[in-house]
C-alpha positions as CSV (number, residue, x, y, z in Angstrom):
1,M,0.0,0.0,0.0
2,I,1.4,3.4,-1.0
3,I,-0.3,6.7,0.0
4,K,-0.6,8.9,-3.1
5,R,-2.5,11.9,-1.7
6,L,-4.0,13.3,1.5
7,T,-6.4,16.2,1.4
8,M,-7.8,18.0,4.5
9,H,-10.5,20.6,4.2
10,N,-11.2,22.8,7.3
11,F,-9.6,20.0,9.4
12,G,-8.0,21.0,12.6
13,V,-5.4,23.7,12.1
14,Y,-5.7,23.2,8.3
15,A,-8.1,25.9,7.1
16,S,-9.6,25.7,3.6
17,T,-8.2,22.9,1.4
18,N,-4.7,21.6,1.9
19,T,-3.3,18.7,-0.1
20,F,-0.2,16.5,0.3
21,E,0.9,14.9,-3.0
22,F,3.4,12.0,-2.7
23,S,5.5,10.9,-5.8
24,G,6.8,7.7,-4.2
25,K,10.1,8.0,-6.0
26,K,12.1,7.4,-2.8
27,P,11.1,5.6,0.5
28,I,11.2,8.6,2.9
29,V,8.7,11.5,3.0
30,L,9.9,14.3,5.3
31,I,7.3,16.7,6.8
32,G,8.7,19.4,9.0
33,G,6.8,21.6,11.4
34,L,7.2,23.2,14.8
35,N,5.0,22.1,17.7
36,G,1.4,22.9,17.1
37,R,1.7,23.2,13.3
38,G,-0.4,20.1,12.5
39,K,1.9,17.1,12.5
40,T,-0.2,15.0,14.9
41,T,-3.3,16.2,13.0
42,F,-1.8,14.7,9.8
43,L,-1.5,11.3,11.5
44,E,-5.0,11.5,12.9
45,A,-6.4,12.4,9.4
46,V,-4.8,9.3,7.9
47,L,-6.2,7.1,10.7
48,L,-9.6,8.7,10.5
49,S,-9.8,8.3,6.7
50,L,-9.0,4.6,7.0
51,Y,-10.9,3.5,10.1
52,G,-13.4,6.2,11.2
53,A,-14.7,5.2,14.6
54,N,-12.4,2.2,14.7
55,S,-9.3,4.5,14.7
56,F,-7.1,3.9,17.7
57,A,-6.6,7.7,17.8
58,Y,-10.3,8.1,18.6
59,K,-10.4,5.2,21.0
60,E,-7.4,6.7,22.9
61,S,-8.9,10.2,22.9
62,S,-10.9,11.8,25.7
63,F,-14.1,11.7,23.6
64,N,-16.8,9.1,24.4
65,I,-19.0,9.9,21.4
66,Y,-17.7,9.6,17.9
67,G,-19.7,12.6,16.7
68,Q,-18.0,14.8,19.4
69,Y,-14.6,13.6,18.1
70,L,-15.5,14.6,14.6
71,R,-16.7,18.1,15.7
72,S,-13.5,18.7,17.5
73,F,-11.7,18.8,14.1
74,V,-14.0,21.3,12.4
75,N,-12.2,24.5,11.5
76,L,-14.7,27.3,11.5
77,S,-12.6,30.0,9.8
78,D,-14.6,30.2,6.6
79,G,-18.0,29.9,8.4
80,T,-19.2,26.9,6.4
81,K,-18.7,24.5,9.3
82,K,-18.1,21.7,6.8
83,T,-15.0,19.4,6.9
84,Y,-13.7,16.5,4.9
85,V,-10.6,14.3,4.6
86,E,-9.6,12.4,1.5
87,L,-7.0,9.6,1.3
88,E,-5.9,8.2,-2.0
89,F,-3.7,5.1,-2.1
90,D,-2.9,2.1,-4.3
91,L,-2.3,-1.5,-3.4
92,N,0.8,-3.4,-4.2
93,N,-1.1,-5.9,-6.3
94,A,-0.8,-6.9,-10.0
95,D,-3.6,-4.5,-11.1
96,R,-2.2,-1.5,-9.0
97,D,-5.8,-0.6,-8.1
98,L,-6.2,3.0,-7.0
99,Y,-8.6,3.8,-4.1
100,M,-9.9,7.1,-2.7
101,I,-11.8,7.2,0.6
102,R,-13.5,10.5,1.5
103,R,-15.2,11.2,4.9
104,E,-17.3,14.4,5.2
105,W,-19.2,16.0,8.0
106,S,-20.3,19.3,9.4
107,A,-20.8,21.0,12.8
108,V,-24.2,22.6,11.8
109,N,-26.1,20.1,14.0
110,K,-24.7,20.5,17.5
111,V,-26.8,17.6,18.8
112,R,-25.8,14.9,16.4
113,T,-22.9,14.7,13.9
114,T,-22.9,12.1,11.2
115,E,-20.3,11.5,8.4
116,E,-20.8,10.7,4.8
117,I,-18.5,8.2,3.1
118,H,-17.6,8.1,-0.6
119,V,-15.2,5.5,-2.1
120,L,-13.8,5.6,-5.6
121,K,-11.9,2.7,-7.2
122,N,-9.7,3.6,-10.2
123,G,-11.5,7.0,-10.5
124,S,-15.1,5.6,-10.5
125,Y,-17.6,5.7,-7.6
126,N,-18.0,2.3,-6.1
127,S,-21.3,1.8,-4.1
128,F,-20.3,-1.6,-2.8
129,L,-17.1,-0.3,-1.2
130,T,-18.8,2.8,0.0
131,E,-21.4,0.8,2.0
132,N,-18.9,-1.9,3.2
133,W,-15.7,0.1,3.6
134,S,-15.1,-0.9,7.3
135,M,-15.2,-4.6,6.2
136,F,-12.9,-4.0,3.2
137,V,-10.2,-2.0,5.1
138,E,-10.0,-4.7,7.8
139,N,-8.8,-7.1,5.1
140,I,-6.1,-4.7,3.9
141,L,-4.9,-3.5,7.3
142,P,-6.7,-4.8,10.4
143,S,-7.2,-1.9,12.8
144,A,-5.6,-4.1,15.6
145,L,-2.3,-4.0,13.6
146,S,-2.3,-0.3,12.8
147,N,-0.2,0.5,15.9
148,F,2.7,-1.3,14.2
149,F,2.7,1.1,11.3
150,F,1.3,4.4,12.6
151,F,2.8,5.7,15.9
152,D,4.3,8.8,17.6
153,G,7.3,9.6,19.8
154,E,5.2,10.0,22.9
155,K,3.7,6.6,22.4
156,I,7.2,5.1,22.0
157,A,8.2,6.8,25.2
158,E,5.3,5.3,27.1
159,L,5.9,1.8,25.7
160,A,9.6,2.1,26.7
161,V,8.4,2.0,30.3
162,D,6.3,-1.1,29.8
163,N,7.1,-2.5,26.3
164,T,4.6,-5.4,26.7
165,N,1.6,-3.5,28.0
166,S,-1.9,-5.0,27.6
167,Q,-2.8,-3.0,24.4
168,L,0.4,-4.1,22.7
169,K,-0.2,-7.7,23.7
170,E,-3.7,-7.7,22.3
171,S,-2.3,-6.5,19.0
172,I,0.4,-9.2,19.1
173,R,-2.3,-11.9,19.6
174,A,-4.2,-10.6,16.7
175,M,-1.1,-10.6,14.5
176,L,-0.2,-14.2,15.6
177,G,-3.7,-15.4,14.7
178,I,-4.5,-16.8,18.2
179,S,-7.7,-14.9,18.4
180,I,-9.1,-17.0,15.6
181,L,-8.4,-20.2,17.6
182,D,-10.1,-18.6,20.6
183,T,-13.2,-18.1,18.5
184,L,-13.0,-21.7,17.3
185,N,-12.6,-23.0,20.9
186,S,-15.7,-21.0,21.9
187,D,-17.7,-22.5,19.0
188,M,-16.6,-26.0,19.9
189,H,-17.8,-25.5,23.5
190,R,-21.1,-24.2,22.3
191,N,-21.5,-27.2,20.1
192,I,-20.7,-29.6,23.0
193,R,-23.3,-27.9,25.2
194,K,-25.9,-28.3,22.4
195,L,-25.0,-32.0,21.9
196,Q,-25.1,-32.6,25.7
197,K,-28.7,-31.2,25.9
198,A,-29.8,-33.7,23.2
199,V,-28.3,-36.8,24.9
200,S,-30.8,-38.8,26.9
201,A,-30.5,-38.8,30.7
202,S,-28.5,-41.5,32.3
203,A,-26.5,-42.1,35.5
204,E,-23.3,-40.9,33.8
205,T,-24.8,-37.9,32.1
206,K,-26.6,-36.8,35.3
207,E,-23.3,-36.6,37.1
208,I,-21.9,-34.6,34.2
209,D,-24.9,-32.4,34.2
210,R,-24.5,-31.7,37.9
211,L,-20.8,-30.9,37.6
212,R,-21.4,-28.9,34.5
213,T,-24.1,-26.9,36.3
214,L,-21.7,-26.2,39.1
215,K,-19.0,-25.1,36.6
216,E,-21.4,-23.0,34.6
217,N,-22.7,-21.4,37.8
218,A,-19.1,-20.7,38.9
219,E,-18.3,-19.3,35.4
220,E,-21.3,-17.1,35.6
221,K,-20.5,-15.8,39.1
222,F,-16.9,-15.2,38.1
223,S,-18.0,-13.4,34.9
224,Q,-20.3,-11.2,36.8
225,V,-17.6,-10.3,39.3
226,E,-15.2,-9.4,36.4
227,A,-17.9,-7.3,34.6
228,E,-18.9,-5.5,37.8
229,I,-15.3,-4.7,38.7
230,T,-14.7,-3.4,35.2
231,T,-17.8,-1.3,35.0
232,K,-18.3,-0.2,38.6
233,D,-17.0,3.4,37.8
234,A,-18.3,3.5,34.2
235,K,-20.7,6.3,33.3
236,L,-23.6,6.2,30.9
237,A,-21.5,7.6,28.1
238,T,-19.2,4.6,28.2
239,L,-22.2,2.2,27.6
240,K,-23.3,4.3,24.7
241,E,-19.8,4.2,23.2
242,Q,-19.7,0.4,23.6
243,C,-23.1,0.1,21.9
244,E,-21.9,2.3,19.0
245,Q,-18.8,0.2,18.6
246,K,-20.9,-3.0,18.5
247,K,-23.1,-1.5,15.8
248,L,-20.0,-0.7,13.8
249,D,-19.0,-4.4,14.2
250,Y,-22.4,-5.4,13.1
251,S,-22.1,-3.2,10.0
252,A,-18.5,-4.5,9.3
253,R,-19.7,-8.1,9.4
254,G,-22.3,-7.3,6.7
255,G,-25.4,-6.6,8.9
256,D,-26.6,-3.8,6.6
257,V,-26.6,-6.1,3.6
258,V,-28.8,-8.7,5.4
259,G,-31.5,-6.1,5.9
260,K,-31.5,-5.3,2.2
261,R,-31.4,-8.9,1.0
262,D,-35.1,-9.2,0.2
263,G,-35.2,-6.0,-1.7
264,L,-32.0,-7.0,-3.7
265,L,-33.6,-10.3,-4.6
266,A,-36.6,-8.5,-5.9
267,Q,-34.4,-6.1,-7.9
268,R,-32.5,-9.1,-9.3
269,A,-35.7,-10.7,-10.5
270,E,-36.8,-7.4,-12.1
271,V,-33.4,-6.9,-13.8
272,Q,-33.4,-10.5,-15.1
273,A,-36.9,-10.0,-16.5
274,Q,-35.8,-6.8,-18.3
275,R,-32.8,-8.5,-19.7
276,Q,-34.9,-11.4,-21.0
277,Q,-37.3,-8.9,-22.6
278,S,-34.4,-7.1,-24.2
279,R,-33.0,-10.4,-25.6
280,E,-36.4,-11.1,-27.1
281,N,-36.5,-7.7,-28.7
282,L,-33.1,-8.3,-30.2
283,S,-34.3,-11.7,-31.5
284,Q,-37.3,-10.0,-33.2
285,L,-35.0,-7.5,-34.8
286,A,-32.7,-10.3,-36.0
287,A,-35.7,-12.1,-37.5
288,G,-36.6,-9.0,-39.5
289,E,-34.6,-6.6,-41.6
290,L,-31.5,-6.5,-39.3
291,P,-29.5,-9.2,-41.1
292,L,-29.7,-7.2,-44.4
293,I,-27.2,-4.7,-42.9
294,L,-24.6,-7.4,-43.8
295,V,-25.4,-7.0,-47.5
296,R,-26.1,-3.3,-47.5
297,D,-23.5,-2.7,-50.3
298,L,-25.2,-5.4,-52.4
299,L,-28.6,-3.7,-52.0
300,N,-27.1,-0.4,-53.2
301,N,-25.7,-2.2,-56.2
302,I,-29.1,-3.8,-56.9
303,I,-30.8,-0.4,-56.8
304,E,-28.2,1.1,-59.1
305,Q,-28.6,-1.8,-61.6
306,A,-32.4,-1.5,-61.5
307,V,-32.2,2.2,-62.2
308,K,-30.0,1.6,-65.2
309,E,-32.4,-1.1,-66.4
310,K,-35.3,1.4,-66.1
311,E,-33.4,4.0,-68.1
312,V,-32.7,1.4,-70.9
313,A,-36.3,0.4,-71.0
314,V,-37.5,4.0,-71.2
315,R,-35.0,4.6,-74.0
316,K,-36.1,1.6,-75.9
317,Q,-39.7,2.7,-75.7
318,A,-38.7,6.2,-76.9
319,V,-36.9,4.8,-79.9
320,T,-39.8,2.5,-80.8
321,Y,-42.2,5.4,-80.6
322,V,-39.9,7.7,-82.7
323,N,-39.6,4.9,-85.4
324,S,-43.3,4.5,-85.7
325,V,-43.8,8.3,-86.1
326,F,-40.9,8.4,-88.6
327,T,-42.6,5.7,-90.7
328,K,-45.7,7.8,-90.9
329,Y,-43.6,10.9,-91.8
330,I,-41.8,9.1,-94.7
331,K,-45.1,8.2,-96.3
332,K,-46.1,11.9,-96.5
333,N,-42.7,13.5,-97.1
334,K,-40.2,12.4,-99.7
335,D,-37.3,14.5,-98.5
336,A,-36.5,13.0,-95.1
337,E,-32.8,12.1,-95.4
338,Q,-31.7,14.1,-92.4
339,V,-34.5,12.8,-90.2
340,S,-33.6,9.2,-91.3
341,S,-30.0,9.8,-90.3
342,F,-31.1,11.0,-86.9
343,I,-33.3,7.9,-86.4
344,N,-30.3,5.7,-87.3
345,Y,-28.2,7.5,-84.7
346,L,-30.9,6.9,-82.1
347,D,-30.9,3.1,-82.9
348,T,-27.1,2.9,-82.8
349,D,-26.9,4.9,-79.5
350,S,-29.6,2.7,-77.9
351,A,-27.8,-0.4,-79.0
352,N,-24.5,0.8,-77.6
353,N,-25.9,1.7,-74.2
354,L,-27.9,-1.5,-73.9
355,V,-27.8,-2.9,-70.3
356,K,-28.5,-6.6,-69.9
357,P,-31.5,-7.0,-67.6
358,V,-30.7,-8.8,-64.3
359,Y,-33.4,-8.0,-61.8
360,N,-36.3,-6.6,-63.9
361,L,-37.6,-4.8,-60.8
362,S,-41.0,-3.2,-61.0
363,D,-41.5,0.4,-60.1
364,N,-43.1,-0.7,-56.8
365,S,-40.2,-3.1,-56.0
366,L,-37.6,-0.4,-56.7
367,L,-39.5,2.1,-54.5
368,Q,-39.5,-0.5,-51.6
369,A,-35.8,-1.2,-52.0
370,R,-35.0,2.5,-51.8
371,Q,-37.2,2.9,-48.7
372,L,-35.5,0.0,-47.1
373,I,-32.0,1.5,-47.6
374,D,-32.9,5.1,-46.9
375,G,-35.1,4.6,-43.8
376,G,-36.2,1.2,-42.6
377,L,-32.8,-0.5,-42.3
378,S,-31.3,2.5,-40.5
379,N,-34.1,2.6,-38.0
380,T,-33.7,-1.1,-37.4
381,V,-29.9,-0.6,-36.8
382,E,-30.6,2.2,-34.3
383,S,-33.2,0.1,-32.5
384,A,-30.7,-2.8,-32.2
385,A,-28.0,-0.4,-30.9
386,Q,-30.4,0.9,-28.2
387,E,-31.2,-2.6,-27.1
388,L,-27.5,-3.5,-26.9
389,D,-26.9,-0.4,-24.8
390,R,-29.8,-1.4,-22.6
391,Q,-28.4,-4.9,-22.3
392,S,-25.0,-3.4,-21.1
393,K,-26.6,-1.2,-18.5
394,L,-28.8,-4.1,-17.2
395,S,-25.8,-6.4,-17.1
396,K,-23.8,-3.8,-15.0
397,K,-26.8,-3.4,-12.7
398,S,-27.1,-7.2,-12.4
399,D,-23.4,-7.6,-11.5
400,E,-23.7,-4.9,-8.8
401,I,-26.7,-6.7,-7.2
402,E,-24.8,-10.0,-7.4
403,N,-21.9,-8.4,-5.6
404,Y,-24.2,-7.5,-2.7
405,L,-25.8,-10.9,-2.6
406,S,-22.5,-12.8,-2.8
407,I,-21.1,-11.3,0.4
408,D,-20.0,-14.2,2.7
409,I,-21.8,-13.5,5.9
410,N,-21.6,-15.6,9.0
411,E,-25.3,-15.3,10.0
412,E,-24.7,-17.1,13.3
413,E,-22.0,-14.6,14.4
414,L,-24.2,-11.8,13.0
415,K,-27.1,-13.0,15.0
416,K,-25.0,-13.0,18.2
417,V,-23.8,-9.5,17.5
418,Y,-27.4,-8.3,16.9
419,T,-28.4,-10.0,20.2
420,D,-25.6,-8.2,21.9
421,I,-26.7,-4.8,20.5
422,R,-30.3,-5.3,21.7
423,L,-28.9,-6.3,25.2
424,M,-26.7,-3.2,25.4
425,E,-29.6,-0.9,24.4
426,Q,-31.7,-2.4,27.2
427,Q,-28.8,-1.9,29.6
428,I,-28.6,1.8,28.6
429,R,-32.3,2.2,29.3
430,D,-32.0,0.4,32.6
431,T,-28.9,2.4,33.6
432,E,-30.6,5.7,32.8
433,A,-33.3,4.8,35.3
434,D,-31.2,3.2,38.1
435,L,-27.4,2.5,37.9
436,A,-26.4,0.1,40.7
437,I,-22.8,-0.8,41.4
438,L,-22.1,-4.1,43.1
439,E,-18.7,-5.5,44.2
440,Q,-17.5,-8.9,45.3
441,K,-14.2,-10.6,45.9
442,R,-12.7,-11.9,42.8
443,S,-10.3,-14.3,44.4
444,T,-13.1,-16.3,46.0
445,A,-15.0,-16.6,42.7
446,N,-11.9,-17.6,40.9
447,G,-11.1,-20.3,43.4
448,E,-14.6,-21.7,43.1
449,L,-14.3,-21.7,39.3
450,M,-10.9,-23.4,39.3
451,K,-12.2,-26.1,41.6
452,A,-15.5,-26.7,39.7
453,T,-13.6,-26.8,36.3
454,S,-11.0,-29.3,37.7
455,E,-13.7,-31.6,39.0
456,F,-15.8,-31.3,35.8
457,N,-12.8,-32.1,33.5
458,K,-11.7,-35.0,35.7
459,N,-15.1,-36.6,35.7
460,V,-15.7,-36.0,32.0
461,S,-12.5,-37.7,31.2
462,V,-13.5,-40.8,33.2
463,L,-17.0,-40.9,32.0
464,L,-16.1,-40.5,28.3
465,D,-14.0,-43.7,28.5
466,N,-17.3,-45.5,29.4
467,L,-19.3,-44.1,26.4
468,E,-17.5,-45.9,23.6
469,A,-20.6,-47.9,22.7
470,D,-23.1,-45.0,23.1
471,D,-25.0,-43.4,20.3
472,D,-23.8,-40.9,17.7
473,K,-24.4,-37.8,19.8
474,K,-22.4,-39.2,22.8
475,R,-19.6,-40.1,20.4
476,D,-19.7,-36.5,19.0
477,I,-19.4,-35.2,22.5
478,K,-16.4,-37.4,23.2
479,Y,-14.6,-36.4,20.0
480,S,-15.5,-32.8,20.4
481,E,-13.9,-32.8,23.9
482,M,-10.9,-34.5,22.4
483,A,-10.8,-31.8,19.7
484,V,-10.9,-29.1,22.3
485,R,-7.9,-30.5,24.1
486,V,-6.0,-30.9,20.8
487,L,-7.0,-27.3,19.9
488,N,-5.8,-26.0,23.2
489,E,-2.5,-27.8,22.8
490,F,-2.2,-26.6,19.2
491,S,-2.9,-23.1,20.3
492,V,0.0,-23.3,22.8
493,R,2.4,-24.8,20.3
494,L,1.4,-22.3,17.6
495,Q,1.9,-19.4,19.9
496,R,5.3,-20.8,21.0
497,K,6.4,-21.2,17.4
498,K,5.3,-17.8,16.2
499,T,6.6,-16.0,19.3
500,G,10.0,-17.7,18.7
501,L,10.1,-16.3,15.1
502,L,8.9,-12.9,16.4
503,G,11.7,-12.9,19.1
504,E,14.3,-13.7,16.4
505,T,13.0,-10.9,14.2
506,I,13.0,-8.3,17.0
507,T,16.5,-9.4,18.0
508,S,17.7,-8.8,14.4
509,C,16.0,-5.4,14.3
510,Y,17.5,-4.4,17.6
511,K,21.0,-5.4,16.6
512,K,20.7,-3.2,13.5
513,L,19.8,-0.2,15.7
514,A,21.6,-0.5,19.0
515,N,25.1,0.6,19.7
516,K,25.7,-1.8,22.6
517,K,25.4,-4.9,20.5
518,N,27.4,-7.0,23.0
519,L,25.0,-6.2,25.8
520,I,22.0,-7.9,24.4
521,D,22.6,-10.9,22.2
522,Q,19.1,-12.4,22.1
523,I,15.5,-11.3,22.8
524,T,12.9,-14.0,23.6
525,M,9.1,-13.7,24.0
526,D,7.2,-15.8,26.5
527,P,4.6,-17.9,24.4
528,V,1.9,-17.5,27.2
529,T,2.4,-14.1,28.8
530,L,4.1,-12.4,25.7
531,D,6.6,-10.8,28.0
532,L,10.0,-10.0,26.6
533,T,13.3,-11.2,28.1
534,Y,16.7,-9.9,27.2
535,L,19.7,-12.3,27.2
536,N,23.4,-11.6,26.8
537,K,25.8,-13.8,24.7
538,D,26.2,-16.2,27.7
539,G,22.4,-16.6,28.0
540,V,22.1,-14.6,31.2
541,E,19.1,-12.3,31.5
542,V,19.8,-8.6,31.1
543,E,17.6,-6.5,33.4
544,K,15.6,-3.9,31.6
545,T,16.9,-1.3,34.0
546,A,20.4,-1.8,32.5
547,L,19.2,0.0,29.4
548,S,19.1,3.7,29.1
549,A,16.0,5.6,28.3
550,G,17.1,6.0,24.7
551,E,18.0,2.3,24.4
552,N,14.6,1.4,25.8
553,Q,13.0,3.5,23.0
554,L,15.2,1.8,20.4
555,M,13.9,-1.5,21.8
556,V,10.3,-0.4,21.4
557,I,11.0,0.7,17.8
558,S,12.7,-2.7,17.2
559,I,9.5,-4.4,18.6
560,L,7.3,-2.4,16.3
561,W,9.6,-3.0,13.4
562,G,9.7,-6.7,14.0
563,L,5.9,-6.9,14.4
564,A,5.4,-5.1,11.1
565,I,7.8,-7.5,9.4
566,C,6.1,-10.6,10.8
567,S,2.7,-9.3,9.9
568,K,3.7,-9.6,6.2
569,K,1.7,-6.4,5.4
570,K,3.4,-4.1,2.9
571,L,2.1,-0.9,4.3
572,P,3.4,2.7,4.8
573,V,4.9,3.7,8.1
574,I,4.0,7.1,9.7
575,I,6.1,8.3,12.6
576,D,5.3,11.5,14.5
577,T,8.2,13.2,16.4
578,P,10.3,10.1,16.5
579,L,13.6,11.5,17.8
580,S,12.5,13.9,20.6
581,R,14.0,11.9,23.5
582,L,17.0,10.2,21.8
583,D,20.6,11.2,22.0
584,S,22.7,11.9,18.9
585,N,24.0,8.4,18.4
586,H,20.6,6.8,18.6
587,R,19.2,9.4,16.3
588,K,21.9,8.7,13.8
589,S,21.1,5.0,14.0
590,L,17.4,5.5,13.3
591,I,18.2,7.9,10.4
592,Q,20.7,5.7,8.6
593,T,19.2,2.2,9.4
594,Y,15.6,2.2,10.4
595,F,14.0,5.0,8.3
596,P,15.2,3.8,4.9
597,Q,14.3,0.1,5.6
598,A,11.0,0.5,7.7
599,S,8.8,0.4,4.6
600,E,8.5,1.2,0.9
601,Q,7.0,4.5,2.1
602,T,8.0,6.0,5.5
603,I,6.4,9.4,6.4
604,I,8.3,11.2,9.1
605,L,6.7,14.2,11.0
606,S,9.6,16.1,12.6
607,T,10.5,19.3,14.3
608,D,13.6,21.3,13.3
609,S,15.3,20.3,16.5
610,E,14.8,16.5,15.8
611,I,16.0,16.4,12.3
612,D,18.3,19.4,11.8
613,Q,20.4,20.2,8.8
614,N,23.1,17.8,9.8
615,Y,20.7,14.9,10.1
616,Y,18.9,16.0,7.0
617,Q,22.1,15.7,5.0
618,L,22.6,12.1,6.3
619,M,19.2,11.0,5.1
620,K,18.7,13.2,2.0
621,E,19.7,10.5,-0.5
622,N,16.6,8.5,0.7
623,V,14.2,11.4,0.9
624,G,11.7,11.9,-1.9
625,D,9.0,14.4,-1.0
626,E,9.6,17.2,1.4
627,F,7.0,19.5,3.0
628,T,7.0,22.3,5.6
629,L,4.0,23.2,7.8
630,C,3.7,27.0,8.0
631,Y,1.5,28.6,10.7
632,D,-0.1,32.0,10.2
633,D,-0.7,33.7,13.6
634,E,-3.4,36.0,12.1
635,S,-5.6,33.3,10.6
636,K,-4.4,30.8,13.2
637,S,-4.1,28.1,10.5
638,T,-1.5,26.0,8.8
639,T,-0.6,25.8,5.1
640,I,1.7,23.5,3.2
641,L,4.9,24.4,1.4
642,R,7.2,22.1,-0.7
643,G,10.7,21.6,0.8
644,Y,11.9,20.9,4.3
645,F,11.7,24.0,6.7
646,V,11.4,26.6,4.0
647,G,9.8,30.1,4.0
648,D,9.2,31.8,7.4
649,E,9.6,28.5,9.2
650,K,13.2,28.2,8.1
C-alpha cells in the first residue's frame, strides 16, 4: 500500500483545502513543522480516513462519542462548518488498483454529527465499497495491527516504560492469529453444550450435568464479578460508546446487507426479466430486416442496376415510338434524309448503351428497396444499438446486485452481534433509570471456578471412557472434547512457534539499531504471557533497568519494526516526532538504518530540532517528497509548502 494523496479541508489547524501529493520516488517522506503546526493532525487524518470510529486515535482520545470527536476537528474559519478528509492510495497488487476514501461531516447540527463516506476505485464511484468500507479495510490492514505502522514519539516513550503492555499484547495476539483459535474454541464448547442437551438422561450424564451446572454457575459468578469490577465506575456515556462500537462491528460483518437482501432479490428478478425482454427484442430485430445490414452494399448495387435497367427500358420505348412516327412521316414527305440519319443515330446509340437486364424490378419493388435502404434499415440498426446499450446497463446493474448478494456473511455470528446490540440498548435504558454498582471478591469466585472446572474435567475424562458404545451424539461429545484438548495444545504450540520467530525478528532489528550490540545478544518472548526477556551472549538475563531511556526507546522501535515485518503487510509507516527523546548516536542509528528500511513508504513528521540540517544531509539521499507546515498567527491556520523547513519556518 502506497499513499498517493491526502487532502484535508477545514480539518484542525488546516483551514480551507490543503493537499499533500506524494510521488513515491524514494522511500522517505519528510514533513517538517514546529510544535502545534499540525503534525499529529496529519497522522489522525490518515487514521480517521481509513478507520473512522475504529481508529485507535479516537479510542485513545478523551471523547466518548464519535460525533464529538468529529466536531473537534471542524475548522470554523470560513463559516461553512463543513469538513472533509480524503485519502488516495494504491495496493501493491498486480492490477495496481487506486482507491480514494472521503469522509465528510459538518458542525451545523450540534446535537448529532454524522459523516458521509464516498469511495472511488480507479476513479469511478463504487457503491459496494462505500457501504462496506469498514469490512474492506479490515482485510487490507486490520485496525488491531495499525499500531505497528502508525505511531508517535510520545507513544514510544510510554511503551519504553512497559514494552509489553496490555494493548500491545492484544495487537500481538491478533497478529499471531491466536484470536481465531479462541473463537473456534468457543464455537466448539457451544456445540458440545448443544449436543449434551440432546443426549438422553443416564446415571453418567446426570453426574456430568450436575458438575457442568456447578461449573457454569461458577463461570457465571466469576464473569459477573469481572464485569462488575470493570464497569463499577463507568458512566452512561461509556455504555453508549460500547453500543456504538458493537453497531460498527455489526455493519462490518455485513449486517446492513442482510437487511437489504429481500429488496435486492426483488431487484435481481426485475433486472433478469428486463434482460430477457431485451434479448427477445433483439431476437425479433434479428428475425426481421437487421441481417440485411450485412449486404447493404449489395442492396445499393441492386438499386443502381435497377435504375440503369429502367433507363434502358425507357430509351427503348422512346426509340420504338420515334420509329413509328418516322414511318408515318416518310409516307407523307419524300425529302427525309436528315431525319432518317437521326433515327439511325438513335438506334445505334440505344444499342451501344444497352444494359443486360438482371433484376427486372417493377417500379413498386424499386421504391420498396429505396425505402429499405434510406429509412427502414437505419431505424432497425438504431433500435438494435439501443437494445444492446440497454443490455449493457442491465448487465452492469445485475453484476452490482450479485456483488451485494455474494457477500460471505456468518449469520450465526451476525445474530450473536445483533443480540448483543439489543442487550446493550436495554442496559442503557436500565442504567438511565437506576445505575447500581455491586462489588464482590474476585479471588473467592476464581477459586470456586478453578475447583469446579477441575472436578468437571476429571469426571468428564473418566465418563467419556465408558461411552464408547453410546449413540452418535455421545460419540460426537467425546470427539469434540478431544478436539478441544487438541485445539488448546495446538494453540499453545502455535503461539510458542510464532513467538519464537517474532523474538528472532525483534533481535535482528534491535542489533541493527543498538550501539551496545554485545550487551543484548538475544530477545525472547514468553509464548503464554508475551513478556520479553533480554539475554546476553552467555544466555544470562539482562535487566531492563540496565538499558538507558534512549536504548529502551530503540527497543520499542525494534519491537514495532519486528511486528510489522512478521505481519507480512506491505504498508506505509508514519512516525510522529520520532527523535524527541533520543541522543545523537541513537538518532543517527534511526536515520541511517531504520527510516530507509522501515517500509516502501516512510512518512516522518519532525521538528527542526529533531532532524536538523546535519541529520537532514545524512538521510537526504533516501528522501523523496519534502514539506513544511507553516503557521499563520493572524488566521491561526497551517498551510503546506514544498521543501523541508522553508519560508518563514526556516
